[in-house]
N, C-alpha and C positions, 0 to 999 in steps of 0.2 A: 652763829645763831641758828637754832633749830626751826623746823617748819612751823610749829605751833606759835613760837614767839613772833615770827615774821607775819603769820596770818593775823595774830592779835594786833600787831603794830599797823599793818596795812588796813585792817578792818576798823580799828578804833577811830581812824580819821573820818570814817563814814559818818559817825555821829555828828561831827562838826558840819559836814556837808549837808546832812539831812536838815539841819536848822536853816540852811540856805536853799532848801527845796530840791536837793539832789537825791534821787531815790537810790536804793541799793543797786538796782539793775543798771541805772545810768552811771553810777560810780564804777561798777565792775566793767562796764563797757569802756570807760575812759582808761581804767587800769590796763585793759587789754591792749589798747593802742599804745600806751606809753611804755609798758614793759616790752612790747615788741620792738618799739623804736630804740629803747635802751640796749636790748640784746643785739639788735642790728648794728648799733654803734660799736659794741664790744667785738662783734664778729669782723667788723671792718678794720680792726687794729691787729697788730701782731699778738700772738703767733698765728692767728687765723688769716688776716689780711684778705678777706673775701669781699667781693663786690656784690652786695645784696640788693642792688637795684634802687636804692634811695638816693635821689639827687642831693648834692652837697648842701644846697640852699634849704633843704627840708630835713636835714639830719638832726640827731639829738643835740649836737653842739649848738646848732642854730636856735633850737627851742630854749635851751638853757640861757642863751645870751639875751633874751628879751624879757621885758617886764610890762606890767600894766596893760593898757589897751593895745599896745603894739604886740604883746604876747598873744592876746586873744585873736587878733586879726591874723597873725602868722599861723597860729594853730589851726584855725578854720581853713585857711588856704592850704596848709599842709595836708589835712585830712582829705580835702577835695582832690588834690593832686595825686596822692598815693592811691586813691580809689581807682584811678585810671590805669594802674600798673597791672602786669600779668601775674599769673601764678598765685602762690599763697599770699604774697604781699597785697595784691589787689583784692583778694577775697577777704582778708582781714579788715581792709578799710572800705569795703563796699557799703555805700549809704551811710558812711561815718558822719557823725555830727558831734559838735562840742556841747556837752550838757552841763559843764561847770562854767556858769556865766561870770563868776567873780574871778578876775585874773589873778588876784592875790592868792586865792584858794587853789587855783589851777597850778600856780607856781609851787605852792607847798607840796602838792602831790608829786610834781616833777622832782622836787628836791628829795622827797622820801624815796622815790624809786632810784634816784641817782646814787643814793648811799650804798646800794647793794651791787655786788658783782654777780650778775645773774648767770653768766656763762660758767662761773666757778662752782655754783651750787649743783649738787647731784641732781640727776633727773628725777629721782623719787622725791627729793625735797621740794623742787620746783613744782612738780605735779601735785604733791600734797598741799602746797600752798594754794594753788589755783582751785583744786577740788574742794578745799575747805571754803574758799570764797564762793564757789558755785553753790555749795550746800547752804551756806548762810543766805544767799540770794533766794534759793528755792523756798526757804523757811518764811520769807516775806510773802504771805498769802495774797496781799494786795497787788503785787507785781504780776501774778500769774505765771511766774517763772517755774513754779513747781510742776507744771504740766510737762516740762521738758526734762525733768529730773527723776529718773527711776531710782528707788531705794538701792543703795550700793550693796547691802547684804543680800538682797534678792538677786542682783546681777552676779555676785560672787557665787551664789548657790547654783545658778544656771550654768555658769562657766565651769564650775567644778563637776557638773554632771556631763557636760558636752566634751570637756577635756580637749581643747584644740591642740593640734600638733604643728611643729615647725614646717615652714615652706608650704603652708596651705593658706588659702585666702579666706578672709572674714568680711562679711558685708552687713550693713544695717541701712535699710531704705528710709528710715526716719530717725536719724542718729542723735538728734538733740544735742546735748553737750559732750557726747562721746563716751558715756559711761561704759558701754559694752566693749568698745575698742580698748579702753585703758585697762579694764579688768582682764580681758583676754591677753593683753600685752604682759601684764604682771604674771599671769598664770604661765605663759610660755617661758618667761625669763626665770621664774622660780622653780619650774618643774622640768626644765630641759637644759642640758649642757650643750649649747649650740656652738657650731663652728662659725668661722667668719662669714661664709656664704649664707648660712641660715640667719645670722644676725643682720646682714645686709638686706635680706628678703623681708625680715620682720620690720625693719625701719622704713623700707621704701615700697614694698609690693604686697604687703599682707592685707591692709585695710582699705575698704571702699565704702562710701556712704552718700546719702542724700539728705539735705536739710534745706527746706525752702525759706525758712525765716532767717533773714540776713544776720541779725544780731546773735541768734542762737548758733548759726553756722560759724561765725567768727570766734565765738567762745569755744566751740568744739575744736576748731583748728588750733587755737592757742593752747587749749588743754592738751591736745595731742603733741604739739610742738614742744611744750614744756616737759612732756614725758619722753622726749627724744624720738618721736615718730615724725618722719618727714624732715625736710630741710627748709631753712628760712628763705632760701632763694629758689626753692623747688616748686613743682606744680601742686595744686590743691588736690587732696584725695577725697574731698567732699564736694559733691555736685550741688548746685543751687536748683536743679530741675526737680519737678514733681515726679517722684519715682513711678507713680501709677499711670502716667500719661502713656508710656509705651514700654515694651520689653527692650531693655538696653542691649541685650544680646550676650553679655558676659555672664558666665556661670561661676558660682562660688562653692567652696568646700563647706563653709559654715555661714548660716544667717542667724544673727542674734539681734532681737529687736523688741521694742515696746512702741508700736505705732500709735499715732494720736487717738485719743479716746472719743473725739467728736464723731457721732454716729454717721452723719450725713456729709458727703462730699458736695461742695457748692462752689459756684463761680459768681463773682461780683460783676455787675454791669450797671450802666447809667441809663435810666429811662428817659422818655421824651421830656419830662419835667426837670431833668438834670439831677434826679435823686438816685442814690445808690440802692440797687436791689440785689438780693441773693437768690439764686435758683439752684435746685438740686442738679447735680452733674453726674451723668452716668458714663463710666469708662467702657467704651465698646472695644474690647480687645479679643482677638481670635484665640489667644491662649488662655482666656478666662473660661471657667466652666459655667458661670452665670453672670449676667450683667445687672447692675443696680447701683444706687448711690450710697449703699452702706460701706463706709470707709474701711472698717475693720475686715469685713469679708473680702473686700478688694485687696487689702494688704495681704491677707492669708493666701489668696490666689497668686498674687504677684511674687510673694516669697517662694512659693513652690516653683514658679517659673525660673527664679534666680538660681536655684540650686542645681549643682551637678547631679548626675544620676546617683552618685555616691554621697551627695551632700546631706548635711544634718542641720536641723533648725530648732531653735528654742525661742518662742514668741509669746509675749504677754498679750492677752486679749480680754476684753470685758465679757461679762456673762452672756450678753445677747448672742455672741458667736456660738455658744453652746446649745441654745434652745430655739432661736428664731426660725420661723417657718419660711416657706417660699425659697428665696435665694439662699438663706442660711442652711436649709435642709439639703439643697443641692450641693453646696460647698462642702458640708460635712461628709456626705456620702462619697463625693469624688475624692476628697482628701484621704479618706480611709481606703478607697480603692487604689489610688495612685501613689500614696506614700504609706509608710508604716507609722501610724499615729500611736506610739507605744506608751506615752505617759502624759498625764494631766496633773498639774499641781494646782489645787484650789486655794486661793489666797484669802486672808482675812481682810476686813475693812480696817481703816486706821493706819495704814502703812504708806499711803501715797499722800503727797502734798495737795493734790486735787481731791477735794472731799467727795463722798458719795460714790466712790469707785469700788465696784465688785469685780475682781479680775482673777484670771487663771493663767497658767503657763502651759502652752502646748509644746510638747517635744515630738518631732516627727523626722523620719529619715526618708529621703527620696528613694524611689525604686524605678528601675526600667519597667516598661509596660509588660504586663503578663495577663494570663487568663483569669487567675484568681485575685481577689482583693489583697493588696499588700498588707493591710492590717488584719491580724487574726485575733489579737487581744489588746485591750487598753487597760493600763494600770493607772489607778487614780489615788492620789494622796490628798485627803481632806485636811488641810491646815486652816479651815475656816470655822467649822462648828466648835463652839465653846472656847474659841481663841479670841483674846482681847488685846489689841495693841493701840497705843496712842503715840502721836509723833514726839511728844516731849517726855512724858513720865514713863512710858513703856514702849520705846521704839523697837522696831524689828532689828534683831541681831543675827549674825550668821549662825551662831550656835542654836538659834530657834529653829533653823531649817536643817540642822545636822541629821536629825532622824530621817528626814526626807531623802537627803543625799545618800545616807546609808542604805535605805530601802531601794533607791534608784539603782544602786550597785554599779557605779560608773565603770569599774574594771571589767564587769561582765554582766550587762543588764539582762542577758538571757537566763541568768541563774538568780531569780528573785523568789522571795517567800512572802506571802501575805501576812500581815499582822492582825487582820480581822478574821475571826472564825467564831464558831458557836461558843467556845470557851472564852474568847476575848471579843465581845461584841462592841467594845470601844476602840478597836484597832482602826487606825486611820488609813491603812494601805491595803487595797484589794484590787482584783482584776475583774474585768468584764469581757466576755467574748464578743467577737464581731456580730454574731447572730443575735446575742442578747441586746446589743445596742441598736442594730437595724430594726429590731422588732418594736422598739420604743416609738412612741408618738413623735413624728417629725425627726426621727433618728436623733433624739435629744441626748446630748452628753452632759446635761445638767443633772448629775446624779449625786444623791446624798443617802446616807444610811445611818449616821450617828444621831442620837437623840440630843436635842438642844436642852442642856441642863437648866438654863435660865427659866425655862417654862415649867420646870417641876421641882427644882432644888433651890428654894428661897434662901437657904443658909449659905450657899456658895455664890451669891451674886457678886459681880465685879464691883470695884470701888465706884462711888458716885460719879467721879469725873470720867471714868471709862464708860459708864452707862450713858452719861450725857453725850459723850463723843459718839457713841454708837447710835444714839437717837438722831444726832445731827447728820451722821453718815446716811442713815436710812431715809431721813427727810430729803437730803440732797439727792439721793438716788431716785426717790419718788418724784421729786421736782423735775429731774432730768428726763424721766420717763414721760411725764405729762408734757414737757416741752417737745419731745419727739413726736408724741401723738398730735399735738397742736400743729407742728410743722407738716406732718403728713396730711392732716385735714386741710390745711391751707393750700398745700400743693395740688390737692384734688379739686379745689374750687375753680 
């Protein structure tokens, strides 16, 4: 049975569960627990005969042997017990809860999973199955899961530009469901003939991440495990700690990330009346160039700290990182002085599951300290102006970003040619010098040069649904800006 057939089979049962009040996300969470238990059971038998750390009274056989209320009680007890275990096992089951309250439906899901020999499926098939489920979950806008899901064509384009090499480390301080890790893994497997030592390093020592949301973290671990990264009885490569709290000390060859888009870092506390309150939180770190509660600017600084002196980074950031004054200007100046910020990809709206997002990708290479600024020129590719995407009718594809990849010139990015000039004023690729950028107000990197055709060419307007989606995106972006202004005003009172 191919991946698409199994995805269809596994997901079709969700419609039955939804009638019983089980959401997409809750269903995917239970599938994660149950597929992990089934694979653990398969690994415990010949030819593997491994002790994966699951007590006999809580193994797959014990689950299949029960029905009705007894099954529900046993399943809840099992989840609680396995959460106390060490390593990947404990991380998978951290804060695990049963969300399928009908024991008969729970047993049907168990039966469905029991029909497959998961260890016999190729890693790419298992991975495709789980990735397919994650994407379907992200499409459910009510669940909010889309905020943890970066469009896979965008990740593939970023990895194709960075071109990771074997026996080098890759980190993501806000790794969500692990999209960057899996795409980098596929790139390494498909583009390098690795020896045994390199394959072992890829499986066990390449990837490191942070994810503070327990459910998202378990999905990331399961996603990686199904792609043959890590061991079922090994240690977790994903930390539950907030990456911004402190410098972990480890330095990495590559950092690939799409940090959370929420602008403010905040901490929750209980006031004297017993009510929950949120307050802005500032990370005071000596390795940061500027202190503040702006989460994205903090992540940019943290990512630079994480990099080896030869490290490379590709990071998705919202527009405010390019133009915000104060802390933003300081971070931009220091980033250009201390790293080679060589490329910016400006992204269109309509490609993220979280609406109202205007984002960019920063590509920068770390440099050892020197007298002159490490950045001498910044190349910008404008894939936003006059570009229209929607999630369903016109989703982003890898081929849409192929021209950018070609312009980036991954094989030798020092030999680039602009597509914009006097003869071709519609070219999307041009460079700006360090002096030109630092002379701009607030050292702004929010640079445009193409004319918006929708303002002048009424004959070439996009389809009505695309226009409607763009209006929604702009309204969402405006609302988010007003919320941030309101939060700032409230914090000053």
